[in-house]
C-alpha positions in Angstrom: 5.9 -5.3 -14.3 6.0 -5.1 -10.5 8.8 -6.9 -8.7 7.5 -9.4 -6.1 8.3 -8.8 -2.5 9.4 -10.8 0.3 9.2 -10.1 4.2 12.9 -10.3 4.6 15.7 -12.8 5.2 15.1 -12.4 9.1 11.6 -13.0 8.7 10.6 -15.2 11.8 13.4 -14.1 14.1 12.0 -12.8 17.5 14.0 -9.9 18.8 13.3 -8.4 22.4 14.8 -4.9 22.9 15.2 -3.1 26.3 16.9 0.0 27.5 17.5 3.5 26.1 20.5 3.8 23.9 20.9 5.0 20.3 23.1 2.1 19.6 20.6 -0.5 20.9 17.7 1.0 19.1 19.6 1.5 15.8 20.9 -2.1 15.9 17.5 -3.7 16.5 16.0 -1.3 13.7 18.4 -2.9 11.3 17.1 -6.2 12.3 13.4 -5.1 11.8 14.3 -3.7 8.5 15.5 -7.1 7.3 12.3 -8.8 8.5 12.7 -9.6 12.4 9.8 -9.2 14.6 11.1 -6.6 17.3 9.4 -5.8 20.6 10.7 -2.8 22.2 10.3 -2.5 26.0 10.3 0.9 27.6 9.6 2.0 30.9 6.2 3.7 32.1 7.7 7.2 31.9 8.7 6.4 28.4 12.0 6.2 26.5 14.2 9.3 27.0 14.8 9.4 23.1 11.1 10.5 22.7 12.3 13.9 23.9 15.4 14.1 21.6 15.3 17.0 18.9 14.5 17.5 16.2 10.6 17.5 17.0 7.5 17.5 14.9 5.0 20.5 15.4 3.2 18.1 17.9 6.3 17.4 19.8 7.1 14.0 18.3 10.8 13.0 18.0 12.0 12.4 14.5 15.2 10.7 15.9 13.0 8.3 18.0 10.8 7.7 14.9 14.0 7.0 12.8 15.4 4.3 15.6 12.1 2.6 16.4 9.7 2.5 13.2 8.7 -1.1 12.4 8.8 -2.2 15.9 6.1 -3.0 18.5 6.6 -0.9 21.7 5.2 -2.1 25.0 5.5 -0.6 28.5 6.7 -2.5 31.5 8.4 -1.5 34.8 11.2 -3.8 35.0 12.2 -2.5 38.3 9.3 -4.2 40.0 9.3 -8.0 40.5 6.1 -8.4 38.4 7.7 -6.5 35.7 11.0 -8.4 35.8 9.2 -11.6 35.7 7.1 -10.4 32.5 10.3 -9.3 30.8 11.6 -12.8 31.5 8.6 -14.3 30.1 9.2 -12.2 27.0 12.8 -13.1 26.8 11.9 -16.9 26.9 9.8 -16.4 23.9 12.4 -14.7 22.0 15.3 -15.8 19.8 17.4 -12.7 20.7 17.8 -10.1 23.4 19.4 -6.9 22.7 19.7 -4.8 25.9 21.5 -2.0 27.8 23.3 -3.0 30.9 21.2 -1.1 33.2 17.9 -2.3 31.8 18.7 -5.9 32.8 19.9 -5.4 36.4 23.6 -4.6 35.3 24.1 -7.1 32.4 23.5 -10.2 34.1 19.7 -11.4 33.4 19.0 -14.6 35.5 16.1 -15.7 33.2 16.2 -19.6 33.0 15.0 -19.6 29.4 17.2 -16.5 28.3 17.9 -16.8 24.6 21.1 -15.3 23.0 21.7 -12.0 24.6 23.7 -9.1 23.7 24.3 -6.4 26.2 25.6 -3.0 25.2 27.0 -0.7 27.7 29.6 2.3 27.8 32.8 0.2 29.1 31.3 -3.3 29.1 29.8 -5.4 32.1 33.3 -6.6 33.1 36.6 -4.5 33.7 37.7 -1.9 36.2 36.0 0.8 34.3 32.4 -0.5 34.2 31.0 1.7 36.9 32.7 4.8 35.7 30.2 7.5 34.8 30.0 7.9 31.1 28.3 9.5 27.9 29.1 9.6 24.4 31.5 12.6 25.0 33.4 10.5 27.6 33.6 7.4 25.5 34.8 9.1 22.3 37.6 10.9 24.4 38.6 7.9 26.6 38.9 5.8 23.4 41.2 8.4 21.6 38.3 8.7 18.9 37.6 12.4 19.4 41.3 13.4 19.2 41.5 11.5 15.9 38.3 13.3 14.5 39.8 16.5 15.4 43.1 16.1 13.5 44.8 17.3 11.5 43.7 21.2 11.7 45.3 24.3 10.6 45.7 25.9 14.0 45.6 23.2 16.8 45.8 26.0 19.5 42.5 27.5 18.2 40.7 24.2 17.6 41.3 22.1 20.6 40.1 18.2 20.1 37.0 19.0 22.6 34.3 18.2 20.1 32.8 14.7 19.2 31.1 13.2 16.3 27.4 13.9 16.6 25.3 10.8 16.5 27.9 9.0 14.2 29.6 7.1 17.0 26.3 5.7 18.4 25.1 4.8 15.0 28.2 2.9 14.3 27.7 1.1 17.5 24.3 0.2 16.3 25.8 -1.3 13.1 28.1 -3.5 15.2 25.3 -4.2 17.4 23.3 -5.7 14.5 26.3 -7.7 13.3 27.1 -9.1 16.7 23.6 -9.9 17.4 23.5 -12.2 14.2 26.7 -13.8 15.7 25.0 -14.4 18.9 22.0 -15.9 17.3 24.3 -18.4 15.3 26.5 -19.2 18.3 23.3 -20.0 20.5 22.2 -22.9 18.2 18.9 -22.8 20.0 20.1 -23.5 23.4 18.9 -22.1 26.6 20.2 -20.2 28.2 21.9 -18.7 25.4 25.2 -17.0 25.1 25.8 -13.8 26.6 27.6 -11.1 24.5 29.4 -8.2 26.3 29.9 -5.4 23.9 31.3 -2.0 25.0 30.8 1.1 22.9 34.3 2.3 24.1 35.8 -1.0 22.4 33.9 -0.2 19.2 35.5 3.2 19.0 39.0 2.0 19.8 38.6 -0.7 17.1 37.7 2.0 14.5 41.2 3.9 15.1 43.0 1.4 12.6 44.7 4.4 10.7 46.2 6.1 13.5 47.5 2.7 14.9 49.1 1.9 11.7 50.7 5.3 11.4 52.0 5.1 15.1 53.4 1.5 14.2 55.4 2.9 11.4 56.8 5.5 13.6 54.8 8.5 12.8 53.9 11.2 15.3 50.1 10.6 15.8 50.2 13.3 18.4 50.9 16.0 16.0 47.8 17.8 14.8 49.2 20.4 12.5 47.8 20.0 8.9 50.7 20.0 6.3 49.6 22.9 3.9 51.7 21.3 1.2 49.7 18.3 1.0 46.7 18.2 -1.5 43.7 16.0 -0.8 44.4 12.7 -2.1 42.0 9.7 -2.4 43.0 6.2 -3.7 46.3 7.7 -5.0 44.9 10.3 -7.0 44.2 14.1 -6.6 40.9 15.4 -5.5 40.0 19.0 -5.4 37.2 20.6 -3.6 35.8 23.5 -5.8 33.3 26.1 -4.6 30.7 27.1 -7.4 28.4 30.1 -7.7 25.6 27.9 -6.3 27.3 25.1 -4.3 30.5 23.0 -4.7 32.1 20.1 -6.6 34.6 17.4 -6.2 36.9 16.9 -9.1 39.6 14.4 -9.8 41.7 14.9 -13.1 44.3 12.8 -11.6 46.1 11.3 -14.8 47.8 13.6 -17.4 45.3 13.0 -20.1 42.6 13.8 -17.7 44.3 16.9 -16.5 44.7 18.0 -20.1 40.8 17.6 -20.9 39.9 19.5 -17.6 42.0 22.3 -18.6 40.0 22.5 -21.8 36.7 22.6 -19.5 38.1 25.5 -17.7 38.9 27.4 -21.1 42.8 26.6 -21.0 43.9 29.7 -18.7 47.4 30.9 -18.9 48.4 29.3 -15.7 47.8 25.9 -17.0 50.7 26.2 -19.3 53.0 26.6 -16.5 55.1 23.4 -16.3 56.5 24.2 -12.9 52.8 24.2 -11.6 51.0 21.8 -13.7 53.9 19.6 -15.5 52.9 16.3 -14.4 51.0 14.4 -11.7 53.9 14.7 -9.0 54.2 18.4 -9.8 50.4 19.0 -9.4 50.5 17.0 -6.0 53.3 19.3 -4.7 51.3 22.4 -5.8 47.9 21.1 -5.0 47.0 24.2 -2.6 48.0 27.0 -5.3 46.1 24.9 -8.1 42.9 24.7 -5.9 43.1 28.5 -5.4 43.4 29.2 -9.2 40.7 26.7 -10.2 38.5 28.1 -7.5 38.8 31.4 -9.5 37.0 29.8 -12.4 34.6 27.6 -10.5 33.0 30.5 -8.5 31.8 31.8 -11.9 30.0 28.7 -12.8 26.9 26.8 -11.7 27.4 23.4 -10.0 25.6 21.7 -12.7 27.4 23.4 -15.6 30.7 22.2 -14.1 29.6 18.5 -13.7 28.2 18.2 -17.0 31.2 19.7 -18.8 33.4 17.4 -16.8 31.2 14.5 -17.6 31.4 15.3 -21.3 35.2 15.6 -20.9 35.4 12.1 -19.1 36.7 13.7 -16.0 35.5 12.3 -12.7 33.4 15.1 -10.9 30.4 15.2 -8.8 28.4 17.8 -6.8 28.7 18.1 -3.1 25.2 17.4 -2.1 23.2 19.3 0.8 20.6 17.4 2.8 17.8 18.9 0.2 19.8 17.8 -2.6 19.8 14.2 -1.5 16.1 14.3 -1.0 15.6 15.4 -4.8 18.5 12.9 -5.9 17.0 10.8 -9.0 19.5 8.0 -8.3 18.2 7.6 -4.5 14.7 8.1 -5.7 14.9 5.3 -8.4 16.4 3.0 -5.7 13.6 4.0 -3.3 16.3 4.9 -0.8 13.8 6.9 1.4 10.8 5.9 3.6 8.0 8.5 4.1 7.5 8.2 7.8 4.0 9.6 8.7 3.4 10.9 12.4 0.4 11.1 14.2 -0.1 14.9 13.5 -0.3 14.0 9.9 3.2 15.5 9.0 5.4 13.3 6.8 9.3 13.1 6.9 11.6 11.4 4.5 14.1 9.1 6.4 16.8 6.8 5.0 15.8 3.1 4.5 18.2 0.3 4.1 21.1 1.6 2.2 20.9 -1.4 -0.4 18.5 -3.4 -2.4 18.0 -7.0 -1.4 16.7 -9.5 -3.8 16.5 -13.3 -3.1 17.4 -16.2 -5.4 13.6 -16.3 -6.4 13.6 -12.7 -7.7 11.7 -11.3 -4.8 12.9 -7.9 -3.6 12.9 -6.7 0.2 10.2 -4.0 0.7 11.4 -0.6 1.2 10.9 3.0 0.1 7.2 3.2 1.0 5.1 5.2 3.7 5.5 3.8 7.1 3.8 4.9 10.4 6.0 6.6 13.1 6.2 4.6 16.2 3.1 5.5 18.6 2.6 5.5 22.2 3.7 2.4 24.0 1.0 -0.2 25.0 0.7 -1.6 28.5 2.9 -4.8 28.4 1.1 -6.3 31.3 -2.0 -7.4 29.4 0.0 -8.1 26.2 2.7 -10.5 27.0 0.8 -13.5 26.5 0.1 -12.6 23.0 3.4 -11.3 22.0 6.0 -13.7 20.8 3.6 -16.6 21.0 5.6 -19.8 21.6 9.3 -20.2 21.6 11.5 -18.4 19.4 11.2 -19.3 15.8 15.2 -19.9 15.5 14.9 -22.4 18.4 12.1 -24.2 17.1 13.8 -24.7 13.5 17.0 -26.0 15.2 15.2 -28.4 17.5 12.4 -30.0 15.2 14.3 -33.3 14.1 17.6 -32.0 14.9 17.6 -30.1 11.5 17.9 -26.6 11.1 
C-alpha cells in the first residue's frame, strides 16, 4: 500500500533568497524541503558557488546543486536602480526574505512592503566589527571555534590550531538560519514592514562553545591542548573503543561487567582478559583504556568488520561499523527510510545527496515526499520579465493572518 503524500508543513510560504553564502542557501533549502516556495536571486554573472568543487564532468557544482535544488532561480542586477526596484517588488510579494548583508545594501533594505527579513553576515550589521574583512577561516578563529575543534591533541606543537571545520560551520549556520527564519515569520504577524533579524555567523559559532565555557566556569584550564593519554574515550558515561578491523573499523561499548564478560567470549577469552589489574571492573578498565584498546586491536585486525559486528550483536554488546561514504550510500536502513535524493544534472549524471534527515507524517497519515529523483538547479532565468508572474499577489502568510483577522 502506497503512503499518501503531502506538499509539506510550509506549503504556501513564499521565501525570497538573495546573496551568495552557504548558510543562507542551506537555510533556504531546508525551508524549500519543507514545502516553502523559494525564489533565489543571483547576479547576472552567476552565484560564485556555481564554481565550487566538486564538479561534474560538464563543470556543474555538486555543492551548488545540493544547496539550491528545489528553488526557482532568477537573475537580477540589484546594483542597478531597476534591479533594486524589481527586488523590492519580489520582497513585497514574499512572506520572508533571507539574504546576505551585501546583497541588500549593507543590511538595511528600504522596501516599504518589506516582509519579515533575516540578514546573515559574518559579524552582524551592527557593532564595531561589521566592516572587518572576514571569511569562514576568520570567523572560526575569532569566535574560538577553531581552537576548540583542534583540542585536545597528542602533540600541540606539531598540530597548531590553524585548521577549520570544512563546511560544517556554514551548514550549522544554515540550520540556525532556517530556525531564525521561522521565528521571524511568526514575529511578523503579517505586518509590513516586517521585523529585521540581524544574524551573525560569528555569534553562532561562539554559541556552539557551550562545553569549553562550562569547563572554564568550573576552573578547568581550557587553554591546555594536551590530550591525556590515560583517559579512554567515554560517551554517555560508558567506555567506547575504536577498533580497526581487516577491512574497516568498528566502535564497541562493553561498558558494564556483564557486557565485558560476553565481549571477552567474542574475542575468544585471551589470557590478558583474566588480568584483574587490567580488566577487573569498569573503573579499572577505564583507567587502562588505552592499553586495552591496543590488546583488543591485535584481535580485531584479524577479523572482518561484518563478523565483529554480527558476533557482538549475538552477544548483546553494543557495536557498530565505522561507515565510509560509500557504506552510507549502501546502508539498508538509510535506503529503507529514503534518506537520499537522486539529483540529475544537465549532462545526465546522477548523484545521491542527503534529503531531510527525518520522516514527516501529518495527522492525516500523509508523508512528506523525499528520497526521489530531483533535477539539479539549472541556469538562472532573466528576472526582469518574470517578476510579475513570480509570487503573484501578497505573501500567503500575510493573507492568512489578515482575512477576517483570523490566521
